[in-house]
C-alpha positions as CSV (number, residue, x, y, z in Angstrom):
1,M,73.2,277.2,149.9
2,T,75.3,275.7,152.6
3,I,72.8,272.7,152.4
4,W,74.0,272.1,148.2
5,I,77.7,272.1,149.3
6,G,76.9,269.7,152.2
7,I,74.8,267.2,149.7
8,S,78.0,267.1,147.3
9,V,80.3,266.8,149.7
10,V,78.4,263.8,151.3
11,V,78.3,262.7,147.8
12,F,81.9,263.3,146.8
13,L,83.3,260.9,150.2
14,V,80.8,258.2,149.6
15,L,82.0,258.1,146.0
16,Y,85.9,258.1,147.1
17,I,84.7,255.5,149.4
18,L,83.6,253.3,146.9
19,I,85.8,253.5,144.5
20,M,88.9,253.2,146.9
21,R,87.3,249.8,148.1
22,L,87.0,248.0,144.8
23,F,90.3,249.4,143.9
24,F,92.1,248.1,146.8
25,H,90.1,244.6,146.4
26,E,91.4,244.6,142.8
27,S,94.9,245.0,144.4
28,R,94.4,242.2,146.3
29,A,93.3,240.2,144.1
30,L,96.5,240.9,141.4
31,E,98.8,241.0,144.8
32,K,97.7,236.8,145.0
33,R,98.6,236.3,141.4
34,I,102.4,237.7,141.4
35,D,105.0,235.2,141.5
36,Y,107.9,236.7,143.2
37,K,110.6,234.3,142.5
38,N,110.5,236.0,138.7
39,I,111.5,239.4,140.2
40,R,115.2,240.4,140.2
41,R,116.0,241.9,143.0
42,W,117.3,245.7,142.4
43,E,121.4,245.6,141.9
44,R,122.6,249.2,142.9
45,K,125.0,250.0,140.0
46,D,127.2,253.0,141.5
47,S,130.2,252.3,139.2
48,E,127.7,253.1,135.9
49,G,127.1,256.5,137.5
50,H,123.6,255.8,137.5
51,G,122.0,258.6,139.9
52,D,123.9,261.2,139.0
53,L,121.6,264.2,138.5
């Protein structure tokens, strides 16, 4: 019984590592295509009451 738990943990870890590698690879590729000149900086608007919960 413990052998199956060990095998399932190993399979889970291998799949997790492969999926995370793919995600971070695509994330880096998207990061290169973003044009940061068109992104506006966050403007804080305290006078309008935003963030009051």
